[in-house]
C-alpha positions in Angstrom: -13.6 -1.8 -0.1 -12.8 -5.5 -1.0 -10.5 -6.4 1.8 -11.5 -8.5 4.7 -10.8 -6.9 8.3 -8.2 -9.7 8.6 -6.3 -8.5 5.5 -6.5 -5.1 6.6 -4.7 -5.7 10.0 -2.2 -7.6 8.1 -1.4 -5.1 5.6 -1.3 -2.6 8.5 0.9 -4.7 10.6 3.6 -5.5 7.7 3.6 -1.8 6.5 4.4 -0.9 10.3 7.2 -3.3 10.2 8.7 -2.3 7.0 8.1 1.6 7.4 7.6 2.3 11.2 4.5 2.6 13.3 3.8 6.1 12.0 3.5 5.0 8.1 0.0 5.4 6.7 -1.1 2.9 4.2 -4.3 3.5 1.7 -6.0 1.3 -0.7 -6.7 2.9 -4.1 -7.7 1.4 -7.7 -10.2 -1.2 -8.3 -10.4 -2.9 -4.9 -12.0 0.4 -3.5 -15.1 -0.3 -5.8 -17.1 -2.7 -4.1 -19.0 -3.8 -7.2 -15.9 -4.5 -9.2 -14.4 -8.0 -9.6 -11.1 -9.4 -9.2 -8.2 -7.1 -9.8 -4.8 -6.4 -8.1 -4.4 -4.4 -4.6 -3.2 -1.1 -5.1 -1.5 0.4 -2.0 -0.1 3.8 -1.0 2.4 4.1 1.8 3.0 7.6 3.3 6.0 8.0 5.6 7.3 11.4 7.0 10.7 9.7 7.1 13.2 9.3 4.4 13.7 5.7 3.1 16.8 4.4 2.2 16.7 1.8 -0.5 12.9 2.6 -1.6 12.7 -0.1 -4.2 13.7 -2.9 -1.8 11.5 -1.6 0.9 8.4 -1.5 -1.7 9.7 -4.8 -3.1 9.9 -6.5 0.2 6.4 -5.2 1.6 4.7 -6.2 -1.9 6.0 -9.4 -1.6 4.9 -9.9 2.0 1.4 -8.7 1.4 1.0 -10.9 -1.5 2.0 -13.8 0.7 -0.6 -12.7 3.1 -3.1 -12.6 0.3 -2.7 -16.0 -1.2 -0.4 -14.8 -4.1 -2.6 -12.0 -5.3 -0.7 -9.3 -7.3 0.1 -6.4 -4.9 1.5 -2.9 -6.1 2.7 -0.5 -3.5 3.5 3.3 -4.3 5.7 4.8 -1.9 5.3 8.5 -0.8 8.4 9.8 1.3 10.0 13.1 1.7 13.2 12.0 -0.4 11.2 10.6 -3.2 9.8 12.7 -6.3 6.0 13.3 -6.1 4.5 11.7 -8.8 0.8 12.1 -10.6 0.2 8.4 -9.4 0.9 9.9 -5.6 -2.1 12.4 -6.1 -4.8 10.1 -7.6 -3.8 7.7 -4.7 -4.2 10.5 -2.3 -7.5 11.8 -3.8 -9.3 8.4 -4.4 -7.6 6.3 -1.6 -9.2 4.8 1.7 -7.1 5.0 4.5 -6.5 1.4 6.3 
C-alpha cells in the first residue's frame, strides 16, 4: 500500500469527521499495488447510516483528503444504506484494503 502512516491516520480522521466514528474506509485501485507508480487515491467509505446529501459529503471529504496529500487527486466512493449498490462497490470491497 502506497500511503504513509501519517496520511492513513489523516484519512481515517477526516472520514470520521465527515461520516462518523463508525465509518470504515478502504483503499483500492492502483495505490494498493506497491510496485505501481503515481496514480490517484481511490477510497471506499462504508457507513451503516443513511447519508443526506451524499454528493456534497463525498466532495467535501475528497477535497479535504486532497489538501492533506498536497493536491493529489482523490476519488471517494460511498456505500450507505440509502444509496444504490453498484459494481464499483463490489470491486472496492473485494480488492480494497481496510485502513
